[in-house]
N, C-alpha and C positions, 0 to 999 in steps of 0.2 A: 435625497439624502440630506440628513440634517447635521448640524455641528456634532451632535452626540454620536452619530454613526461613523464620522470621517475625523481623523486626527493626523496631526505630523509629529513624528518622534526624530529627533536629531540623532545621527549616527554617533555623536560625542556622548549621548546619555545612554548608550546601549548598556554598558556596564551595570548602570543604574536601575536599568529596567530588568536586567538579568537578575539582580539582587531581590527585586520585587517578585520576580517570578519563583524564586527560592523559597518566599515566603507561603507559596501555594503548593508546595510539594517537591519532592526530588526531581530535578531536572535532567532529562535526557535530550540530547542534542547531537548533530553530526560530528563525528570526530573522524580526522583523517587517519588512514593506515597505509602506509607504504607510498608509493607513488600515485596511485589511481583510486584506490578504495576508501569508502567511507562507511561509517557504521554508526547507529544511535546508541551512545553509551552515556552512563550517569557521569555528569560533570558538576564542579563545584565553582567554576568561573568562567568568564568569557575566553579566557586566554586558549583553552583546548578547543573551543568550539569554531567550526568552519563553516560558515554559512553560505560561502560562495562554492558550492558543489553541485554536481549533476546528478547524482544518485548515490543511495546507499545499496550495498550488495542485497541486504536483506531489509525488507520494507518494514514501516512502522507497525503493521499488523502484529509483530511479534511481540508487542506490548499488550496486545488484547486476547490473542490467541497464541499460548505458548507452545514452541515447537513440540515439546512433550511434556506432560502433566500428569498427575494422578487424580482421577475424577472421584474415586471414593476406595477405600479399603473395606474388607468383608470378612465376616467369620461364618462361615457356613454352619458349624455345629451349632451356634447360637442364633443363626438366622438374622443377623444385623449387618448393616453396613453404615459406614460412617464417611461422610463427606470432610475433606479437609477444610480447615479455617481459613478461609480467604484473607489475605492482607488488608488492612485498613489504610495503607500507605496511600497518600496522595502523591499522584504524579503529575509532572508538566512535559509535554512533548514540545520541544522548541525548534522551528525549523522544517517544518513538514511541506513538501512541496503540494502544489495543487492536483498532480495526477494522483498522488498517495491520499491525499483527502477524498477524493473521488473514490478511490479504492476502499477506503474505511466506510464511506457511505454505503457502498454495496453491501460490505460484509454486515453492517448494521441491519440491512433488510434481511440478510440470510440468517443471522444469529439473534435478532430481537423481534421481529414482526410476527411471524406464525407461530414459532415456539421461541420462547425466551431462554437463551443460553445464560444462566445466572452468572458463571464465570465473566463472560463478555460484558455483560450489562453492569455488573460491580466495577469492573476496571474501566470501563467507559465513563461511568458516573463520577469516578474520583480522578479522572485525568482531564487536564486542562491542556488544549491544544493551540498551539500558536504556529500559524502557517509562515510561509516567506516565498517570494516570487523567485523565479529562476530563468536561467537563459538555456535553450536547448542546444544539445551537441549533436554529433553525426547519427545518433541512433534514437533520439526523441522524435514521436509523432503525435504526441497528445493534441495538438491543435487538429488532427483529423479526428480523433474519437471524441472531441469535444469536452476534454478534461483539462485544456491548458489554464482555465481560470476557474477557481473554486468560489462558489456563493454561499456554502454552508458546510458544517461539519467542523466548525473551528470556533474558537473565542476571540481570537485577534489574529489579523492577516496583516503582514509586512510587505509593503512594495517597495523596493529599491528604487529611489529617484534621485540617486547621486549621493549627495551630502546629508540627505534625511530618508526617512520611510514613511510613506503614506499609510496609514494605519487604518483598516476597516475592522469594525466591531460586529462578530457573528453570534453573540449569545450574551445573555443577561451577565454570565459570569465575566465576559470580556469587559462589558460595560461597567461592571463594578470597578475593574481594575483601573479604567480611564477615569471614573468619578473620584476613586479613592488617591488619585495621583495628580491633580490638576496642574501642578507645577512641572511635570513631566513631559507633558503633551501640549502641544499648542495647536490653535486655529488652522484649518486647511485654508491657505492663500489662493488667488487665481494663478499666481506663477507655479505654485506646488501641483495644482491640478492640470496645467498644461505640460508641466513635465511629466506627470504621470501619463498622461495621454500619449506623449511622445515616446515615452520608454515601452510602454505596452505596445505601440504600433510597431517601432523597431523590433521588439521580440516576436511579434507575431509574424513578421515579415522574414525573419532569421531560421525559420524551419526548414532544413534541408531535405527531409523526408514527409511523404504524405502518402494517404491511400483514401480513395473514396470509399466510405461506408455505407452508403445507401444500397440496398440490394445485396450486401455481402452476404446475409445470411443464406439468401436463395442461390446464390454463385456456389457457395459451399455445398448446399444440397444438391445442386446439380454436377458437382464435382466428386461424387461419392466414389466412382469408379476410375478417377483419373490417375494417370501413372504418376502425378506429382509426388502422391504418398508413398510410392514405391520407391522413386527417386530419392527423396529424402529420408524414408525410412531405412534405407541401405547405409546411409550416413550417421544416422542417429545412434548414440551408445547407449542408450536407455537407461542414462544415469539419474534423470529426474530433476537435474539442475533447474531447468526452465521452470519446473512448479514450485520448487523451492523458494527462488528468488521472485517469483509472480506475487504482486500485492493483492491480487484478486482471486487466486487459487484457494479454494476454501476445504478441498477434500482433507479428511483425516481418517487414520485406523484407530479402532480400539481393540486392546489386548487386555486378556487376565493374566496377571503373573500370579501364580499360585505357589505358596511356600511348601518347603519339603514335607510339612505334616498335612499336606492335602486339605487342610481345613481353613486356613486363613490367605489372605493375598491382597491383591490390589487390581483395581482396572485403571488402566492408562490409555489416553489418547495422544497421538503424535501427528505431525503433519505428514500427508501421504501423496503419493504421486501417481497420475494416471499414466505415465510414462514407465513406471516400474512393471516388469514382465507379469508379477503375480497380482497385479492390481484387479485383474478381470478374472481371477481364479475363484471358482465357487466349488459347492459341495460336489462330490463326485470326481474331483480332479478336472473338471471342465473348464476352460479358458476361453470366454468369449471375445477376448483380444489378445491372441496369442502372439502376433507378429508386430514387429516396430511399425511398419507401415500403417496398420489399424490402429495403434496407439497414437501415433501422431496425427492421424485424421480425425481421431475424437477430440484430442486436444485442441486442434484448430476450430474444430465446429463449436467447442465450448467457447473458446475466446471470441468467435464470432456471433455467438448467441445474444438475444436481447431478452432472455427469459425474465430478468428482474427489471425489464423496461428501461435497461441503460447497458451499454457496452460491457462485455465482460473483459475487455482489454481497457486499458487506461493509456497505452501508448508510452510508457516509461522506457521501452526498449531493453530492460534488464535481461530478458530471456535470451536476446541477440548478443548481448555483451558478455555474458557469463556461461554462454554454451561451449563446451569444450570442443565440439565438432564443426564450430562456425556456421550453425543453421541460422539464418537470417529470418526473423518472423516476418518482416514485410515483404522480402523476397519471394516467400511462398504465397503469401496472400496476393500479392501483385501478379503472380502466375495464375492463380485461381481466377482472378479478374480478367485474365487474357492481356495484361499489360507487362510491360517491361521496366525493370528496375535500372 
């Protein structure tokens, strides 16, 4: 690691750093709502920013895949369709946790590699991401999924080391910010490095929940007929909240909304949930996952999948925190492994 890749930022300089970020676009950062909830909102100053948070209810993926959006409008009579003009506004995501960065890295593989989603591509290209370290709470298990430390997917990453932040550079955009503001960042000293190691060791040792991921996919395959799915399927409300808050769920529904003239309309896509009863509904009225236990089994097999060569779960704990039926993700996975929680 060279001096260009690691710097130190004093916390007293954070307001100035924020002003620099504003020069790169509209800043979205975690803002507290009520006693426990946080969400990424557009902010104009550091006063509303809450960097010491555990998780937002909705992940940063909302900035790249809108919960609902028009793909194009159409005119059947003229046989034309028009894609909406995508905004050119530059954005800054400030305060993204490692687990959410890993989630965005998987979504990039899905939406950019095999078939490029132009909306996702445009939004990512004009977004600058600044990550920040965090401390686990009673629901975090990102250490088990290997997503507690992010090595890519950001421009700059801030590690809290007391009165300072150790700053890692992750892209040319991030390096440019460092290079253009030499008076804001200082060189990394031996004491800073020692403090970073101590804080990271303490953080990694503070996780209260864990699960062995090795062989989990096979365990799920072998548990296809397990009564565990029936047990939790009876509790599940089928509301889809777990999918909506998951940073790695990528399913969406596409619908055509036709105007009363039966000629013009719009094609809309929106986030969708495999936990909803009509998710498995196909032509002819057949539903290949009609029961709650089949849908919950499908979701857990999806989360345990390594289809993109990385876990489909980042261990953020959102699905357990926001489940109205108090269904705990790790509790089920532990039972699948034959372990107790």
